[in-house]
N, C-alpha and C positions, 0 to 999 in steps of 0.2 A: 404526574406523565409520564408516558413512557419513556424511554432514550433518554435522560439526565444528565451523562455524566461527558461532557459537556459541549457539544452535544457531538458526538461522535468522533468520527476519523476526518481527514480532508480525503476527495478522489477526483479529479479532471479530467476531460476524456476530451481529446483533441480529431476532430475530423478532418481527413487529407488535404481539402482547399482550406484549410489554418497552418498546416507542415509547410514547408520550405522544400519537401521531394513528396509531397503526394503521402505519404504513410499516415499509418494513424496514430496515435499515442497516447497511451492512459499511464495514470501514475497516483500514485495512495503515498502518504503519509499515514501509519495505523498510529495513533494514540489508547494509553491504557490507564486505566484507572489505579491499577496495581504497578506502584514501581518495576515490580520484580518481575512482569509477565517475559517470561522467557520466548523469544521466538527461533525459530530453526527455519531450514528451507530444503524441501526433498524433491525428489520421481519418484507418483505414485505410478507403477506398470498398469497400461491398459489388458487386456485381451478377455478371449470369450470363457463366460461360465455357464457350466448348464444348468436347463432346467429346473425351476425350483431353488436356484440359491437363495439365501439369507443376505442383507447386510446389514452390520452392528451398528451403526451413526450412535451417536452420544449417545440418546436419550433411544428414537423408535427403531426398530428392525423392521426393514422396508427387503419389499420384492427386488432381489436383482435383476438387471435388464440383462439379454444375451450378449451385451459389447460393450466393453467402457474403453475410455482412453486414456493415451497414456498423458500426464500433466505433471509440473512444475508449478507449490503451492507453498506460499507461504502458510507455518503451520504454529497452533500455539503449543503452547508443554505439556496444556493438560488436554485435548480437543481431538476430534479425530477429522476435523477439516480444515479449512484455512479461508483468511477472508481475501485470497489475491491470489490469482496461480491462471496461468494460461496452458492449454493444454492441445495437443499433437495439431490438433484440427486448425490452430493461431486463434482460438475461441481465449480473449479473456473475459476473469470474474472478477468484479471489483465488490463489496461491500462498503456500508458504512450506515451512523446511527443520526439519523434528524429525531426533533422533540415533535410529537404531536400527542394530540390530547389523550388518548387512550390510557389509562391508570393500568399498571402492574398488575394490580390485583382484580380487572378483568380478562384478563387473558388466562384461557382453562389451564391446568397444568399436568393435564394424563400425560405422563410420557410415552406411550404409545403413538399419541400422533404430534410427539413436539418435534421440533427437528430445529436443533441451534443453528445458527444464522453460516458458522464457520463449516458447518456440516452440508449447507444448501449451495455453498458454496462449490467445495468437492461435488456433491452430485453432479452438478452442471457439469463440470470440468469433467469430469468421466462419461456425460452422459451427449455432450451437443456438440451437432456437427458447425452447427452456423449460433449468429448471434439471436437471429430468429425463434431458433430449437431449443437457444438456453429457456430463452423467453420465457418460452411454451412450458416446456418442463417446469418451470418454478408457480405458473398459474393452475397448472396439471395439479402442485401437490394442495394450495390454495381450494380450488376447484373441489377437490378433494377432501378435504375437512380437516387436512394436517394445517397446524402454527407454528409461523416457521418466527422465529421472536428477532425480530430485526424491520427496519423501513425502508432501506436504499441499497437496490442491488444496480449494479450497470455492466449492461454484458456485452461487452462490444468482442467485432469480427473486421478484417479490412474493406469491407463495405458500408457498416454502419454498425450506431449504437441502440440498443434497449434500455434507456432509463424504466426502472419499475422500482414503484413507489411503494410500500403497502402498512398496511393498515389493521396489525393483528387483533382478533386470531384471523377474520380468513377475508377480507379487502385487499382490493389492489386495484392499479390502472399502467398501463403501460405506455413508453410516447418513443417512437423509433427517431433515430436523428439520425442525418449523415451531412449536416454540413456543419460548419462553427466550431465553439466551443462548448461546455462546461464543465462547474464545477459545487460538487455537492457535499454535504449538509448547505444550507434546508432543503425541505421541500420544492422542487423545480417545475412541478406541474401544476398548472396553474388551471383555463378551462376548455384544454384539449387537449386530448390523448387518443392513440389509435387503440388499443384493448385493455378491458378494466369489468372486476363486479358490477353487473347489472343493476343492485340495486347500491352505487355505490353513494348518488342523491338519498335516496331515500332513508337509507342507515344516518347520512350526514344529518337528517331533518329530525328521524330516531331520536336521534343523541343530542338535540336541541344546537346543536353546531351552524345551523344552516336555516335561513328562513327561509321559505317559499316565495316566488317571486322577484329575487332579486337574480344576479347571476352568478352562479354557482363555477368556486374558485376552489378545486382541491385543496393548495398549500396554505391558504386562510382558513377552510372549512375543518382538514384534519389537525391541519400543524398549529405549533407553539408560535403565534406571529406577534409579534417580531422577535427572533431570535439574537438575542444580548451576545452570545458565547458563537454560534454560528455566523452569522450573517457579516459580520465587519469579514470575519475572516474569507467568506467565500467571495468577500467585492475585492478584498485585497489582491487573491489569485486571478480573479476576473480582471481586474485593471493590469496585472504584470503577465498578462497572456495575452490583452489587448494590443499593448504595446510593441509586440511581436506577432500582431494577426497576420495570417496569410505567409511566414516564414518561421515559424514555431520547429525549436531545434530540441531534441536529449538536452543539448547542451542548457539549453535557456529553462527548461523544466526543472533542470538542479538545483539552478537558481531560484525559482519561485519554491521549492521542498524545501529550501533552507531559509527560509526569509522569515524574517520575526520584526518587522514595519522599517526595516531603516529607511531612513527617508523620512518617517510619514510622523510626525510632530506630536498628530491625536495619540498617535495610539504606541510608539516606541517608546522604550523600557529596556535601560541599559544598566547592569546586563540582564539578555535579553531572557534568560534560563531563571530567573529570579518571581518569571510567572507561571503559574501553572492555568490547566485549563477551565481552572475554577476562578478565575480572572478576567471575569466580560466588562466591557470589548476588548479587552487588550492583548486578548487570547491569540499567539502567532499559529504559523505553519507551521514554524517546527519549534519543538516545546521539548522539555526535559521525559515529558510521558512519553515521547514521539518513541517506538520501542523498535521503531525500520521503518521503510523506504523503498518500493520499489516503481519504475517503468517500463513499460514497455513499449516497443514502436515495431508497429505488424506495416511491412513493408511490402507493396502490391506485385512488384518486379517477377515474374514469372522466371525470368533467369537465372532467380534464385532458388536456389532447392528447397524445399516446403519445410524442412527441421530447421534451416536457417532463416527464414521469414520473421520469424517473430525474434528482436533482438533484446534482449533481459537484461535490465539493470538492478541490482539487488547491494540494500543497503543496510547494516545492525546499524541501530540505536538512531539514536538521532541526527538528522544529515547533515546537520555542521560541524561534527566532531567526529564523523565517518565519513568512507570513501562506498562508491557504488563500484560493484566487480560483474564484469560482465557474463552474458549466458546464453544458449543456445537448445531449441528443443532436440539440436541432435547430440547435446554432448550426455554422454551417459551415466555421469552420477559427480556428485558434490561432495569434496572432501568431507573426513565424518567428523569432524569440530561443528561445522555447517549445520546436519543433521542432528544436535539435540538442539535439545531447548529447556531440560531439567531446570527450575529453580534454586539457587545457591548452589550451582557449581562452578562458583568462577574459573578453575582451571581445565575445566572439562569443555565449554564449549565457547562459538564461537561471540555467542551474542553479549556472554558476559565479558568476554576481553574487551569488546565495544564500548558495553557498555560502563563497564568499567573505568575507563578511556575521559567516556564520558562526565564522569562523574568528576575524578581528577579536574580534570577542566573547567568546571562550573566551579573547583573552588577557589579559582583564580582566572574565572572569565579573562578579566581584563589585557594579562600576562600573557597565557598562555594558547587562549585563543587561534590567533593568528597565527602563532607560529604552527601549532597545530596542523590549522588549513591550510598553511604553505605548502606541509610535506604532503597531505592527501591533494592538492591541488597537480603537484608533481606526477601522482601517481596515477590519475587522471587521465592525465595529457597521456602518458604512456598506454593509459586503456586503450585512449582513442586512437593513439595515432597507430598501434597495433593489429587495430580491429581490422582495417583496409585490406590489410596484407594477410592476415591469419583465413581473411572470407575469401580471398581470391583462391589460397592454396587448400582451401576446402571446397572451392565450388569447381573447383580442375579435377579433384580427386574425386567427385562425385559424376562428371561428367566423362569420366574416364570408364563409371563404372565399379566405383574403389568407395563403396561408401562405409566400411568399416573403417579405412586410413582416413576419408573425411572427417568421421566423427569422433575418430583419434586426434587428429591436427584439433576441433574445435575440443574437446574435451581436457588436453592437454595448454592450450589456452587460455581457458574461464578456469582450470583447477590453479594454475600458477599461478595466476592473478588473486584469486579470494586466498592460496599459500599465502602470497608476499603479503596482502593486505590484513590477516590475522596478523602473522612476523612484527609489520609495522607498529600495530596500533601498541603490541608489548612492550617495545622498543620505547615507543613512547609514552608510554605506562610510566616507566622507567626513568623517563627521560624527565619530566613532571615529579616525579618521585626526589629525583636529586635537585629541581630546581627548588620545589618545597622545602627539601634540607639546609639547601642554602640562604632561602632567606630567611630559618629559623634562626642559623646560625648568626643570620647579618642583624638578624636586629635586636639578638642579644651580645653585643661586641665583648670581646676577651684578645688577650693578647695570642691565643691561642686559636683565636679566627679572623688574627687582623687579617690576611690573606681575604677571606670573606670580603671585610669591609670592605677593600681598596677594588673589590670585582665590583660591589654595587656605587661603588662611588662611578668607575668606569660607566654600570650600564643607564 
């Protein structure tokens, strides 16, 4: 089967009628099979390009478009693009994998016609003014004979979301969504879609996945059904969101992304990170292979400058052991440690600082997690408390025509929070090291560490 590991990430899209203030919220937990899949995030600047320009992606060389748009994107340490981002037009692109029946050896491997999923995510961000236009860009690549190695794209703006589910090498269906909320994977499109390959049913018949005469269901024809890895996780996220339907906030989403099936005796295992995404059906939304998480809130209020309408929250490593830091498209740049994602450089990158902390928490989750979570909760409240004040200052600056000053305000706020977060993560790691050392000394009492024994008794 295509896309086996196990099975993809987790993406959710909440439309205006389901949120507290009529905004749109998109979230994603990125999970990776490689435990050292270091992530980073950065702005790619847009601009005008000379006629005949070529862009080199991870595989294919493509004709460059005349104009590309500035965007903030989650990056992989070894790839050209990224699987989650937002551009200056407030178009959000997410990608994830779902289990489908296509075998990997059936997908052509011609590098000149191959576009990686992260590359496609970046191409859409660079080129799309709206979610619909993003869907059309993706569809055009498929119809032009390019192979995109992925199965699900969620392309969203303040008005609508386009869920595009693809069947490599050259088939797809796309559905326009304007209300409610949805979570992916597994495949979500069933018997109705708005745009798609004209031979999508015939191809399923040809492959032996659908028998003529029955009602066609795209998800059941092309997907691995049921999905033991994806379906319970999907149902859990949908249930958590349904409890707050019509009043969903970013805070609620942060609780969803940290979830391990707490309170669900069917799937909950403690400590939660003893499970991996190879443990069906107990794979949780947040796990040890969650390399990062991102939440984007798109606001419709036209009084808010365009550069501020997308409120972006980014989290390095597993959400339950980390903290979300705020960003806006008006921010000039991100701190240097967040722009690096090289593997095996724990001191040089923000990701490795947070990931190292997560690994230390997992060594004694019962003791360490409540302590770390308490610290991060305080920092989260600080960010939420400061955001309205910072935004007011920035809006006032924009209204005076001081765009430079407004961007400086946003940049200072975001970068201060990011720098404070990485400093706090380093400090927490040091505290956990001392706690571990104390526990080791306590486990082998002697006259030299009698004080440690007394401390253990007090604990």
